[in-house]
C-alpha positions in Angstrom: 10.7 -26.0 17.1 11.4 -22.5 15.9 9.0 -19.7 16.7 8.1 -17.2 14.0 6.5 -13.8 14.2 4.5 -13.3 11.0 2.3 -10.5 9.7 -0.8 -12.1 8.4 -3.8 -10.0 7.2 -2.4 -7.0 9.0 -2.0 -8.8 12.4 1.1 -10.0 14.1 0.9 -13.7 14.9 3.4 -16.1 16.5 3.7 -19.6 15.3 5.8 -22.6 16.3 6.8 -24.5 13.1 9.7 -26.2 11.4 11.4 -23.7 9.1 10.7 -25.9 6.1 6.9 -26.2 6.7 4.9 -24.9 3.8 3.2 -21.6 4.5 -0.1 -23.2 3.4 0.0 -25.5 6.4 0.9 -22.8 8.8 -2.0 -20.7 7.6 -4.5 -23.6 7.5 -3.4 -25.9 10.4 -1.7 -23.6 12.8 -3.7 -20.3 12.3 -7.0 -21.7 11.2 -7.1 -19.6 8.0 -9.0 -21.7 5.5 -9.2 -19.5 2.4 -6.1 -20.8 0.7 -6.8 -24.3 -0.5 -4.7 -27.4 -0.9 -4.9 -28.7 -4.4 -1.7 -30.2 -5.6 1.2 -29.2 -3.3 3.5 -28.7 -6.2 2.7 -25.2 -7.6 0.6 -26.5 -10.4 -3.0 -25.6 -9.6 -2.3 -22.5 -7.4 -5.5 -22.9 -5.4 -3.4 -21.9 -2.4 -2.3 -18.5 -3.8 -1.9 -15.7 -1.3 -0.1 -12.3 -1.5 3.3 -12.0 0.0 4.4 -8.3 0.1 1.6 -7.7 -2.5 2.8 -10.3 -5.0 0.9 -13.6 -5.7 2.7 -16.8 -4.5 1.5 -20.4 -4.2 1.8 -21.0 -0.5 2.2 -24.8 -0.9 5.8 -24.3 -2.0 6.8 -21.2 0.1 8.4 -22.2 3.4 7.5 -20.4 6.6 11.1 -19.6 7.4 11.3 -17.5 4.2 8.4 -15.1 5.0 9.5 -13.6 8.3 9.3 -9.9 8.0 7.0 -10.0 5.0 3.3 -9.1 4.8 1.1 -12.1 4.1 -2.5 -11.5 2.8 -5.0 -14.2 2.3 -8.5 -13.9 0.8 -9.7 -13.3 4.4 -7.6 -10.1 4.6 -8.8 -8.4 1.3 -12.1 -6.9 2.5 -12.1 -3.6 4.4 -14.6 -4.5 7.1 -17.9 -5.1 5.4 -16.7 -3.6 2.1 -15.4 -6.2 -0.3 -12.3 -5.6 -2.3 -13.3 -4.6 -5.9 -12.1 -8.0 -7.2 -14.2 -9.8 -4.7 -17.3 -7.7 -5.6 -16.7 -8.3 -9.3 -16.5 -12.0 -8.7 -19.9 -11.9 -7.0 -21.4 -9.5 -9.6 -20.3 -11.7 -12.5 -21.3 -15.0 -10.8 -17.8 -16.4 -11.3 -17.7 -19.4 -8.9 -19.3 -22.7 -9.5 -17.7 -25.0 -7.0 -15.7 -22.2 -5.6 -12.7 -24.2 -4.6 -10.1 -22.4 -6.7 -11.7 -18.9 -6.3 -9.6 -17.6 -3.4 -6.4 -18.3 -5.3 -7.9 -16.9 -8.5 -9.0 -13.7 -6.7 -5.5 -13.3 -5.1 -3.8 -13.7 -8.5 -6.2 -11.1 -10.0 -5.5 -8.6 -7.2 -1.8 -9.0 -7.9 -2.3 -8.6 -11.7 -4.4 -5.4 -11.1 -1.8 -4.0 -8.8 0.7 -4.2 -11.7 -1.6 -3.6 -14.7 -4.6 -1.3 -14.4 -6.0 -2.2 -17.8 -5.2 -5.8 -18.4 -5.5 -7.3 -21.8 -7.0 -10.8 -22.4 -3.4 -12.0 -22.7 -2.5 -10.5 -19.3 -5.4 -12.3 -17.8 -4.7 -15.5 -19.6 -1.2 -15.4 -18.1 -2.7 -16.1 -14.7 -2.0 -19.8 -14.4 -4.5 -20.7 -11.6 -6.5 -23.8 -12.6 -10.3 -23.7 -12.5 -11.7 -27.2 -13.0 -15.2 -25.8 -13.6 -13.8 -23.8 -16.5 -15.2 -20.4 -15.5 -12.4 -18.6 -17.3 -14.7 -16.4 -19.4 -16.4 -15.1 -16.3 -13.0 -14.7 -14.5 -11.9 -12.5 -17.4 -15.1 -10.4 -17.2 -14.7 -10.0 -13.5 -11.1 -8.9 -13.7 -12.0 -6.3 -16.3 -14.9 -5.1 -14.2 -12.7 -4.9 -11.1 -10.1 -2.9 -13.1 -12.8 -0.4 -14.0 -14.0 -0.2 -10.4 -10.6 0.4 -8.8 -10.0 3.9 -7.4 
């Protein structure tokens, strides 16, 4: 089996995996990083969203062989020590999660959006296609706007 050196949450890690193994399974099963969730495996729900070189990607359809040399950030890598990322803090302040299952992917998509658009419109936020079965979209919108205002 090939061995890959990956940069995950700022740390270099080595993993033995087939080149076509989904990054989601490398993160969860081989590295024990459980923030990205398995929902559909077909890029529909996007509960597995992580950042690859700062851009949101559904890790269920990204193959490990394609991310060598790229920086991978999961929800576990957002905080700076005990200081939450502004999006994470806004999520808590606005009481966004109900079941919480989709929230890591939602947060990662919001971080990507705010890296590209500092003052997102409702249409920008609605373009995030991560599915929330609890339907907390109104609070998600409020949290993203609050996080945008809190970014340095």
